[in-house]
C-alpha positions as CSV (number, residue, x, y, z in Angstrom):
1,M,-11.7,-93.5,78.2
2,P,-12.2,-91.3,75.4
3,M,-15.5,-91.5,73.2
4,S,-14.8,-91.9,69.5
5,S,-16.4,-90.0,66.9
6,A,-18.8,-93.2,66.3
7,S,-20.5,-92.1,70.0
8,F,-21.9,-88.9,68.3
9,P,-23.7,-89.6,65.1
10,P,-24.1,-86.9,62.9
11,P,-27.2,-84.1,63.0
12,P,-30.0,-84.5,60.3
13,A,-29.3,-83.6,56.7
14,G,-30.0,-80.5,55.9
15,T,-28.1,-79.0,59.6
16,L,-24.6,-79.1,61.2
17,L,-27.2,-78.4,64.6
18,V,-27.6,-81.1,66.7
19,D,-30.9,-82.4,68.6
20,A,-31.8,-81.5,72.1
21,A,-30.6,-84.8,73.8
22,Q,-27.5,-85.1,71.1
23,A,-26.6,-81.4,72.8
24,A,-27.3,-82.6,76.5
25,K,-25.1,-85.6,75.5
26,L,-22.2,-83.8,74.0
27,R,-22.3,-81.0,77.1
28,R,-22.1,-84.3,79.6
29,A,-18.8,-85.6,77.5
30,A,-17.4,-82.0,77.1
31,V,-15.9,-81.9,80.9
32,D,-13.2,-84.5,79.4
33,F,-12.4,-82.5,76.1
34,P,-9.6,-79.6,75.6
35,S,-11.1,-76.3,74.4
36,A,-10.4,-73.5,71.7
37,I,-11.7,-70.3,72.4
38,L,-12.9,-68.8,68.9
39,D,-11.4,-65.2,67.8
40,A,-14.2,-63.3,66.3
41,E,-12.9,-64.2,62.9
42,A,-13.4,-67.8,64.0
43,L,-17.2,-67.5,65.5
44,L,-18.3,-65.4,62.0
45,D,-16.4,-68.9,60.3
46,L,-18.5,-71.1,62.6
47,E,-21.8,-69.3,62.1
48,L,-21.8,-69.6,58.4
49,L,-21.0,-73.4,59.0
50,L,-23.7,-74.0,61.0
51,G,-25.8,-71.6,59.4
52,G,-25.7,-73.8,56.1
53,W,-24.1,-70.6,54.7
54,F,-21.1,-72.8,53.8
55,A,-23.3,-76.1,52.5
56,P,-21.8,-78.8,51.4
57,L,-19.0,-78.0,53.8
58,T,-20.1,-80.0,57.1
59,G,-16.7,-79.0,59.0
60,Y,-13.1,-77.7,58.5
61,L,-10.7,-79.0,55.6
62,S,-8.9,-81.7,56.2
63,Q,-5.2,-81.3,55.0
64,A,-5.7,-83.2,50.9
65,D,-9.2,-80.9,50.9
66,H,-6.9,-77.6,52.3
67,A,-4.2,-78.3,49.0
68,S,-7.0,-78.7,46.5
69,V,-8.4,-75.7,47.3
70,L,-5.8,-73.8,47.2
71,S,-4.2,-75.4,43.7
72,D,-7.8,-75.7,41.9
73,M,-10.4,-74.3,44.1
74,R,-12.1,-77.7,44.3
75,L,-12.5,-80.0,47.2
76,A,-10.3,-83.0,47.1
77,S,-14.1,-84.6,45.8
78,G,-13.7,-81.9,42.7
79,E,-16.9,-80.0,43.9
80,F,-16.1,-76.2,43.7
81,W,-15.0,-74.4,46.4
82,P,-12.8,-71.1,46.1
83,L,-11.6,-70.9,50.0
84,P,-10.1,-72.7,52.4
85,I,-12.1,-72.6,56.1
86,T,-10.0,-73.9,59.1
87,L,-9.6,-73.8,62.2
88,P,-6.3,-72.6,63.7
89,V,-5.1,-74.0,67.0
90,S,-2.0,-73.1,68.9
91,P,1.5,-75.9,69.3
92,E,0.0,-76.7,72.7
93,L,-3.7,-77.4,71.5
94,A,-2.5,-79.2,68.4
95,R,-0.6,-81.8,70.7
96,T,-3.3,-83.0,72.6
97,L,-5.5,-83.6,69.6
98,S,-5.6,-86.7,67.4
99,P,-7.7,-88.6,65.1
100,G,-11.0,-89.6,67.3
101,S,-10.5,-87.2,69.6
102,H,-12.7,-84.2,70.4
103,L,-12.7,-80.4,70.6
104,A,-15.2,-78.0,72.4
105,L,-15.4,-74.9,70.6
106,R,-16.4,-72.3,72.8
107,D,-16.8,-68.1,72.4
108,Q,-15.0,-65.6,74.5
109,E,-16.8,-66.0,77.4
110,G,-16.0,-69.6,77.0
111,F,-20.1,-70.9,76.0
112,M,-19.8,-74.2,74.0
113,L,-21.4,-73.6,71.1
114,A,-20.0,-76.6,68.8
115,V,-17.4,-79.8,69.1
116,L,-15.3,-80.7,66.4
117,G,-14.6,-84.4,65.5
118,V,-10.9,-84.0,65.3
119,E,-9.8,-86.4,62.3
120,E,-6.5,-84.8,61.5
121,V,-4.2,-81.7,63.0
122,F,-2.0,-80.5,60.2
123,E,1.0,-77.6,60.4
124,A,0.1,-74.6,58.8
125,D,1.7,-73.2,55.8
126,P,0.8,-69.6,55.5
127,V,3.5,-68.2,53.2
128,R,2.3,-71.2,50.8
129,E,-1.7,-70.2,51.2
130,A,-0.8,-66.2,51.2
131,M,0.8,-67.2,47.3
132,A,-2.2,-69.2,46.4
133,L,-4.8,-66.5,47.7
134,F,-3.2,-63.2,46.4
135,G,-0.2,-64.3,44.8
136,H,2.5,-63.0,47.1
137,A,3.4,-63.4,50.7
138,D,3.8,-59.3,51.3
139,P,2.3,-58.5,54.0
140,D,2.8,-54.8,53.4
141,R,1.2,-55.1,50.2
142,H,-2.2,-56.7,51.9
143,P,-3.9,-57.1,54.9
144,G,-4.9,-60.2,54.4
145,V,-1.7,-61.5,53.9
146,A,-0.4,-60.1,57.3
147,R,-3.6,-61.5,58.9
148,L,-2.4,-64.9,57.1
149,L,1.3,-64.9,58.0
150,A,0.7,-64.0,61.8
151,R,-0.4,-67.7,61.9
152,Q,2.8,-68.9,61.1
153,G,4.0,-71.8,63.6
154,M,0.1,-72.5,63.8
155,F,-1.7,-76.2,63.2
156,H,-5.2,-76.8,61.6
157,A,-7.8,-79.2,63.2
158,A,-10.0,-80.6,60.7
159,G,-12.9,-83.0,60.9
160,R,-17.3,-82.7,61.2
161,V,-18.5,-80.1,63.2
162,L,-21.4,-80.5,65.5
163,G,-23.5,-77.6,66.7
164,L,-25.3,-77.2,69.6
165,H,-26.0,-73.6,69.6
166,A,-25.2,-70.8,66.9
167,P,-23.2,-67.8,67.9
168,Q,-25.4,-66.1,70.0
169,H,-26.7,-62.1,69.1
170,S,-28.8,-59.6,70.7
171,D,-29.3,-57.2,68.0
172,F,-31.7,-57.3,65.2
173,L,-33.0,-60.8,65.8
174,S,-36.0,-60.4,63.0
175,L,-33.3,-59.4,60.7
176,R,-30.9,-62.7,61.6
177,R,-32.3,-65.4,58.8
178,R,-30.3,-68.6,57.7
179,P,-30.4,-69.8,54.2
180,E,-33.3,-72.4,54.8
181,T,-35.4,-69.5,56.3
182,L,-34.8,-66.9,53.2
183,R,-35.4,-69.9,50.7
184,R,-39.1,-70.6,52.5
185,V,-39.9,-66.7,52.8
186,F,-38.6,-66.2,49.2
187,A,-41.0,-69.0,48.2
188,K,-43.9,-67.3,50.3
189,R,-43.6,-64.0,48.3
190,G,-43.7,-65.9,45.0
191,W,-40.0,-64.6,44.1
192,R,-38.4,-67.4,41.7
193,R,-35.6,-65.3,40.6
194,I,-33.6,-62.8,43.8
195,I,-31.1,-60.7,43.6
196,G,-28.5,-61.0,46.2
197,F,-27.1,-57.6,47.3
198,P,-24.5,-57.8,49.9
199,T,-23.4,-54.4,50.8
200,A,-21.4,-52.9,54.0
201,A,-22.2,-49.6,53.1
202,P,-25.4,-47.6,53.5
203,L,-27.6,-46.8,50.9
204,H,-28.6,-43.7,48.6
205,R,-30.7,-42.2,46.1
206,M,-28.3,-43.4,43.4
207,H,-28.2,-47.1,44.6
208,R,-32.2,-46.9,44.6
209,E,-32.1,-45.9,40.7
210,V,-29.8,-48.8,40.2
211,L,-31.5,-51.7,42.4
212,L,-35.3,-50.9,40.6
213,S,-33.4,-50.8,37.2
214,E,-31.8,-54.3,37.8
215,A,-34.6,-55.4,39.1
216,L,-36.6,-54.9,36.5
217,R,-34.7,-56.2,33.9
218,A,-34.0,-59.5,35.9
219,D,-38.1,-59.4,36.9
220,A,-36.6,-60.7,40.3
221,G,-36.9,-59.6,44.1
222,L,-34.0,-57.9,46.2
223,L,-32.1,-59.1,49.4
224,V,-30.7,-56.3,50.4
225,S,-27.6,-57.3,52.9
226,P,-25.5,-55.5,55.5
227,V,-22.3,-57.1,55.8
228,F,-20.3,-56.6,58.8
229,N,-17.4,-58.2,60.4
230,P,-16.9,-57.2,64.1
231,R,-13.7,-57.8,66.2
232,G,-15.1,-58.5,69.3
233,L,-18.7,-58.5,70.9
234,V,-20.6,-55.7,68.8
235,D,-18.8,-53.2,65.7
236,V,-20.7,-50.1,66.6
237,R,-20.6,-49.1,63.2
238,H,-23.0,-51.3,62.2
239,F,-26.0,-50.3,64.2
240,T,-26.1,-46.9,62.2
241,L,-25.5,-49.6,58.8
242,V,-29.0,-51.5,59.8
243,R,-30.7,-48.4,60.7
244,C,-29.9,-46.6,57.5
245,L,-30.8,-49.7,55.4
246,R,-33.8,-49.8,56.5
247,R,-34.6,-46.4,56.0
248,F,-33.6,-46.8,52.8
249,L,-36.4,-50.1,51.8
250,E,-38.4,-47.6,52.8
251,H,-38.2,-46.1,49.4
252,L,-38.6,-49.3,47.5
253,P,-41.8,-50.9,46.9
254,Q,-42.7,-53.3,49.8
255,S,-43.2,-56.0,47.7
256,L,-39.8,-56.1,46.0
257,A,-37.4,-56.0,48.9
258,L,-36.5,-57.6,52.1
259,L,-33.6,-56.5,54.6
260,S,-31.5,-59.4,56.1
261,I,-28.1,-59.6,57.8
262,M,-25.5,-62.0,56.1
263,P,-22.8,-63.0,59.3
264,W,-20.5,-62.2,56.6
265,R,-16.2,-62.6,57.0
266,Q,-14.7,-60.4,55.4
267,S,-11.8,-61.9,54.1
268,D,-10.1,-59.5,52.0
269,A,-9.5,-62.6,49.5
270,G,-10.3,-60.7,46.3
271,P,-11.9,-63.1,44.1
272,R,-12.0,-66.1,45.8
273,G,-13.6,-64.0,48.8
274,A,-16.2,-62.9,46.2
275,L,-16.6,-66.6,44.8
276,L,-17.4,-67.7,48.5
277,Q,-19.9,-64.9,49.5
278,A,-21.9,-66.1,46.2
279,L,-21.5,-69.8,46.9
280,A,-23.3,-68.4,50.5
281,L,-26.1,-66.2,48.2
282,A,-26.7,-69.5,46.5
283,N,-27.5,-71.6,49.7
284,A,-29.9,-68.7,50.6
285,G,-31.5,-69.1,47.5
286,C,-30.6,-66.2,45.5
287,T,-30.6,-66.6,41.9
288,H,-28.0,-63.4,41.3
289,F,-25.6,-61.5,42.8
290,L,-25.2,-57.8,42.1
291,V,-21.2,-56.9,42.5
292,E,-20.7,-53.0,43.9
293,P,-16.9,-53.8,43.3
294,G,-16.0,-50.7,44.7
295,E,-13.0,-48.0,44.0
296,D,-10.1,-49.2,42.1
297,T,-7.3,-48.6,44.8
298,G,-4.2,-50.0,42.9
299,R,-4.2,-53.0,45.5
300,D,-4.1,-56.1,43.7
301,P,-6.5,-58.3,42.5
302,G,-8.7,-55.2,41.1
303,P,-12.4,-54.9,41.1
304,D,-12.2,-56.4,37.1
305,A,-11.0,-59.4,38.3
306,V,-13.3,-60.0,40.7
307,L,-16.3,-59.9,38.3
308,A,-14.1,-62.1,36.0
309,A,-14.0,-64.8,38.3
310,L,-17.7,-65.0,39.2
311,R,-18.1,-65.5,35.4
312,E,-15.7,-67.3,34.7
313,H,-16.9,-70.0,37.6
314,R,-20.8,-69.0,37.0
315,E,-22.0,-72.5,36.5
316,D,-20.1,-74.0,39.3
317,L,-21.3,-71.3,41.7
318,G,-25.4,-71.6,40.2
319,I,-25.8,-67.6,40.3
320,I,-25.6,-64.8,37.5
321,P,-22.8,-62.1,38.4
322,L,-24.3,-59.0,37.9
323,R,-22.3,-55.5,37.7
324,F,-23.6,-52.5,39.8
325,R,-23.4,-49.9,37.3
326,P,-23.6,-46.3,39.4
327,R,-25.8,-43.3,37.6
328,V,-24.8,-39.9,37.4
329,Y,-27.1,-36.9,38.3
330,V,-28.7,-34.6,35.7
331,K,-29.9,-31.6,37.9
332,R,-31.3,-30.2,34.7
333,Y,-33.8,-33.0,34.0
334,H,-33.6,-34.0,37.8
335,L,-32.5,-37.9,36.5
336,F,-30.3,-40.6,37.1
337,V,-28.9,-41.7,33.8
338,A,-26.5,-44.0,32.8
339,P,-23.1,-42.4,32.6
340,E,-22.8,-43.1,28.7
341,D,-26.0,-41.6,28.4
342,V,-25.1,-37.7,29.5
343,A,-24.7,-35.8,26.4
344,P,-21.7,-32.9,26.3
345,D,-24.3,-30.4,26.8
346,M,-25.5,-32.1,30.1
347,V,-23.9,-31.5,33.3
348,G,-23.7,-34.6,35.6
349,E,-22.9,-34.8,39.0
350,T,-21.4,-38.0,41.0
351,T,-21.4,-39.0,44.6
352,S,-20.6,-42.1,46.4
353,H,-21.2,-42.4,50.2
354,A,-17.6,-42.0,51.1
355,R,-18.1,-38.5,49.6
356,I,-21.3,-37.9,51.6
357,C,-19.7,-39.0,55.0
358,S,-17.1,-36.3,54.2
359,R,-19.5,-33.7,53.6
360,L,-20.7,-34.8,57.0
361,E,-17.7,-34.8,58.7
362,M,-17.1,-30.9,56.9
363,G,-20.0,-30.0,58.4
364,Q,-21.4,-29.0,55.0
365,E,-25.0,-28.7,53.5
366,M,-26.3,-32.3,51.2
367,P,-27.2,-31.8,48.3
368,A,-31.2,-33.4,48.0
369,W,-30.6,-34.9,45.2
370,A,-27.6,-37.4,46.9
371,S,-29.6,-39.5,49.6
372,F,-33.1,-39.4,51.7
373,P,-33.6,-37.3,54.5
374,E,-34.1,-39.9,57.1
375,V,-30.8,-41.8,55.6
376,I,-28.8,-38.6,56.7
377,E,-31.0,-38.0,59.7
378,E,-28.8,-41.6,60.9
379,L,-25.7,-40.8,60.1
380,R,-25.7,-37.0,61.4
381,R,-26.3,-39.2,64.5
382,A,-23.0,-41.3,63.8
383,I,-20.8,-39.2,61.7
384,P,-20.8,-35.9,63.8
385,P,-18.5,-32.6,62.0
386,R,-14.8,-33.3,63.3
387,D,-14.6,-30.3,65.3
388,R,-17.3,-32.8,67.5
389,Q,-15.0,-36.1,66.9
390,G,-13.0,-37.7,69.2
391,F,-9.6,-38.1,67.9
392,T,-5.5,-39.5,68.9
393,L,-2.5,-37.5,68.6
394,F,0.3,-40.1,68.4
395,F,3.6,-39.3,69.5
396,T,6.8,-41.3,68.7
397,G,10.3,-40.8,68.6
398,L,13.6,-41.1,70.9
399,S,13.7,-40.8,74.6
400,G,14.5,-37.2,75.1
401,A,13.4,-36.0,71.4
402,G,10.5,-34.0,73.3
403,K,7.5,-36.3,73.2
404,S,6.3,-35.8,77.1
405,T,6.8,-32.0,76.5
406,L,5.1,-31.0,73.9
407,A,2.0,-34.0,74.7
408,K,1.9,-31.9,78.1
409,M,1.6,-28.7,76.6
410,L,-1.0,-29.7,74.5
411,Y,-3.0,-31.3,77.0
412,V,-3.4,-28.3,78.3
413,K,-4.2,-26.5,75.7
414,L,-6.8,-28.5,74.4
415,L,-8.8,-28.4,77.5
416,E,-8.3,-24.5,77.2
417,A,-9.6,-24.3,73.6
418,Q,-12.8,-27.0,73.1
419,D,-15.2,-28.7,75.5
420,R,-14.0,-32.5,74.2
421,P,-12.7,-34.6,77.2
422,V,-8.8,-34.5,76.8
423,T,-6.5,-38.0,78.2
424,L,-2.7,-37.7,78.5
425,L,-1.1,-41.5,78.0
426,D,2.5,-40.4,78.4
427,G,5.1,-43.3,78.0
428,D,6.2,-43.6,81.6
429,I,2.9,-43.1,83.2
430,V,1.1,-45.8,81.2
431,R,4.5,-47.9,81.9
432,R,3.4,-47.6,86.0
433,H,0.1,-47.7,85.9
434,L,-1.0,-50.0,82.9
435,S,2.0,-52.2,82.0
436,R,4.5,-52.6,85.2
437,E,4.7,-56.2,84.8
438,L,6.0,-55.8,80.7
439,G,9.7,-55.6,80.8
440,F,11.5,-54.1,77.6
441,S,11.9,-57.4,75.2
442,R,10.7,-56.2,71.6
443,E,7.5,-58.4,72.7
444,H,6.7,-56.6,75.9
445,R,7.5,-52.9,74.2
446,H,4.5,-54.2,71.3
447,I,2.0,-55.0,73.9
448,N,2.9,-51.9,75.9
449,V,2.4,-49.8,72.9
450,T,-1.2,-52.1,71.8
451,R,-2.4,-51.3,74.9
452,I,-1.9,-47.6,74.8
453,G,-3.5,-47.6,71.3
454,F,-6.7,-49.7,72.8
455,V,-7.4,-47.1,75.2
456,A,-7.0,-44.5,72.8
457,S,-9.5,-46.0,70.2
458,E,-12.0,-46.1,73.3
459,I,-11.3,-42.5,74.2
460,T,-11.8,-41.8,70.3
461,K,-14.8,-44.0,69.5
462,N,-16.7,-41.9,72.5
463,R,-15.5,-39.0,71.4
464,G,-12.8,-37.5,73.0
465,I,-8.8,-36.8,72.4
466,A,-6.1,-39.1,73.4
467,I,-2.8,-37.9,73.8
468,C,0.1,-40.5,73.6
469,A,3.6,-39.7,73.9
470,P,5.5,-43.7,74.0
471,I,8.9,-43.9,72.3
472,A,6.7,-46.6,70.4
473,P,10.0,-47.7,69.0
474,Y,8.5,-50.5,65.6
475,A,6.4,-49.3,62.9
476,A,4.3,-52.9,63.1
477,S,2.8,-51.6,66.8
478,R,2.5,-48.2,65.3
479,A,0.4,-49.2,62.6
480,E,-1.5,-51.7,64.6
481,V,-2.9,-48.4,66.7
482,R,-3.4,-46.7,63.7
483,E,-6.0,-49.6,62.2
484,M,-7.5,-50.2,65.9
485,V,-8.1,-46.1,66.1
486,A,-8.7,-44.9,62.6
487,E,-11.7,-46.6,62.4
488,H,-13.4,-44.7,65.4
489,G,-12.1,-41.2,64.6
490,G,-8.8,-39.1,63.6
491,F,-5.4,-40.4,63.9
492,F,-2.4,-38.3,64.2
493,E,1.5,-39.7,64.1
494,I,3.6,-37.0,65.0
495,H,6.7,-38.1,64.1
496,V,9.4,-36.3,67.1
497,S,12.1,-36.6,65.2
498,T,14.8,-34.9,67.2
499,P,18.5,-36.6,66.5
500,L,20.2,-39.3,68.5
501,S,22.9,-36.7,69.2
502,V,20.6,-33.9,70.3
503,C,18.8,-36.5,73.1
504,E,22.1,-37.9,74.1
505,G,23.2,-34.1,75.1
506,R,20.0,-34.0,76.7
507,D,19.6,-37.2,78.4
508,R,17.6,-36.2,81.4
509,K,17.5,-39.2,82.8
510,G,20.9,-40.3,82.3
511,L,19.2,-43.4,80.2
512,Y,22.4,-43.0,77.1
513,A,25.1,-42.7,79.6
514,R,24.0,-45.8,81.2
515,A,23.9,-47.6,78.3
516,R,26.7,-46.0,76.4
517,A,28.6,-47.4,80.1
518,G,27.5,-50.9,79.5
519,L,25.3,-50.5,82.9
520,I,21.7,-51.2,81.4
521,T,21.0,-52.5,77.7
522,G,17.8,-52.2,75.2
523,V,17.9,-48.9,75.0
524,T,16.2,-47.2,71.8
525,G,18.5,-46.1,69.5
526,V,21.9,-47.4,71.3
527,D,21.6,-51.2,71.1
528,D,17.3,-51.8,69.7
529,P,16.4,-50.1,66.8
530,Y,14.0,-47.1,66.1
531,E,11.8,-47.4,62.9
532,P,11.1,-43.9,62.1
533,P,8.0,-43.4,60.3
534,V,7.4,-43.5,56.8
535,A,4.6,-41.1,56.5
536,P,3.8,-39.2,59.7
537,E,0.8,-36.7,59.8
538,L,4.0,-34.5,61.0
539,A,7.2,-34.5,61.6
540,I,8.9,-31.8,64.0
541,D,12.7,-31.8,65.2
542,T,12.8,-29.6,68.5
543,T,16.7,-29.4,67.9
544,D,16.2,-25.9,66.7
545,I,12.5,-25.1,67.5
546,A,11.0,-23.8,71.0
547,P,8.5,-25.8,72.5
548,E,5.7,-23.3,72.1
549,E,6.2,-23.2,68.2
550,A,6.2,-26.8,67.7
551,V,2.3,-26.9,69.8
552,R,1.0,-24.0,67.8
553,T,1.9,-26.1,64.8
554,I,-0.1,-29.0,65.4
555,L,-2.9,-26.9,66.5
556,D,-2.9,-25.4,63.3
557,H,-2.6,-28.7,61.4
558,L,-5.9,-30.0,63.6
559,R,-7.4,-26.2,63.2
560,D,-6.6,-27.1,59.2
561,Q,-8.2,-30.7,59.3
562,G,-11.2,-29.5,60.8
563,Y,-10.7,-31.4,64.3
564,L,-10.7,-27.8,66.3
565,S,-12.9,-24.9,65.4
566,R,-11.2,-21.8,64.4
567,S,-12.8,-19.3,66.5
C-alpha cells in the first residue's frame, strides 16, 4: 500500500532537512518510490532550497504559483517571488506520479538527497515561460530561452521537499556556509549592515577601491561570494576563482570582509534572476546588494534594467541595491578616482578582468596598478599564454569537400611545429570507434557531433590540440560543440565550403552516385540538409586551391591569434 504524505511530517521550522530518524524512515520507504536523477541545474536548485536560500519556499511551485509568478512575480498567496522554481520530469516519469505519491530525488551517482511529496503534476509550457521571463521565445537571441525550449514536452512535479542530505561537495568546505550560519557569523562580528557582493570573476585593485568606498559609506561589512554553476562534478575554473578571491581579501582589513561560497544558479533571467539573487542574499542576512551589472552586450534586457528592477522592488526584497561604480586610475597621482572626477588635464586608465586575462593570454606584461601580484600569480597558473593553451580545429563541410585531407595534413604539421599533444578525430574514424551504434537520423547525427565535441573539450581543457573533421551538417550541433570547447581554450570553426557539384565530381566513396541512383537515402547535400556556418573563423573552398596552401592559411591564422609561435 502506498504511503500518504501524512506519513512523513514536515521537518522543523526553518529547515527542509529532516532529523536522523525521519531520514531513516524515508530511506526504507524509498525502495518503492520512482526516482528522478537531477542534472547540474536541478541539483543547484535543490541545494538552494534545502539550504534556506530560497525561503519561504518549501518545495517546487504548484501550477497556480507558477502561473502567478510568471504573470505578477508573486506566489498565489501574494508573497513576492520573481522566478519559477520547478522540477522538470519526463512524460514517462510524470505518468507514474499522482497527488499523494512520492519521488526520490537523486544525484548523478544515484545517491538519494531528498524526497518530493507530490501534490501536483502539470505540463510545462516553455514558450509561455520564455515570453514571461524574456519577452520573446527566440532561442537565438538568448541562451536562457534555448534552455527553456529544450523542455518542450516535459512536465513539472510540484510539492513539498523533505531533505535527507544536501548535495555533497569536497572542495572549500570551510567556505560553504548556509544562510543561518552566515547570520550567526555576522552577529558574532557585530555587523548590523552587510553588503553582499556576488562575483563570478576574480577581483583586482580597482575592485578594492570600490568595495572599501561602499563599505565606508554604508558603515557595513562585506560578504564576497564566489558564484559558479558547474555542469558536472566540478567546474575547474571555480578553483581559480576561489583562490584568487582568497588572495584578494588579504588586501582588505580582516575585520571588514568575509569570503563565503554562494551555490548560485546562473539563470540568465535578467532582472528576475537578479531579484531572486537579492532574495537569497537577504535570507543570509545581507542588508545591501552591490550589483556589478557588467558590460551592455546588446542582449536584452541590459544592465540598467537589472538595477531598475531591484530598486522598484526594494520593499519586497528587504535589501538595498547599490550600483557598482568602476574607478579610473590616474597615473600622475597613483590614485583610483571616479570617472566624473577626472580633470581634462589628467590621463585616466581603465581595466577589467577580461582585459587582464587578454594580456595574460597574449603573454604581455601586467601594469602594477591593475592587480595584486598574488592574484596575477594565481591567474597565470590558470591562463597560460595562448601558445601553451589547448585549442580545437573543427572542420565542417560536405562529404568530398576536403576536410579529412586538410585535417590529416594539419595533424602532421602541428606535431612537427610544437610540443603539445595533437589528436585527430576524423569523421569516419569516430564513426567506427566512438559512434558505431549510431545511424544517420538527425538525432543520431547530432549525438555523434556532440560526442566529438565532448572529447575535443576534454583535450582542449588539458591543453592539447583536437582536430575534428565530421560533416556536422546542423548549426545547433556545431553551436553546442563551440560552447563546450570555448570555455576551455580556443575554438576555430573551419568551413570547407567546396560546392556540392565539385564534391560530387570527386565522389571518392561513391556516396553521391548511390544517392542519385536511389540506392541510399539521408545523404547530406542530396536529400538531407546542410546548414552552412554563418560566421566561421575560416572558410576555405578547395576547388582551386592546393591542400598545402589551405593548410598554410590555417597555420597563419593560428599564429595571428597567438596559438602558435612564429619561431
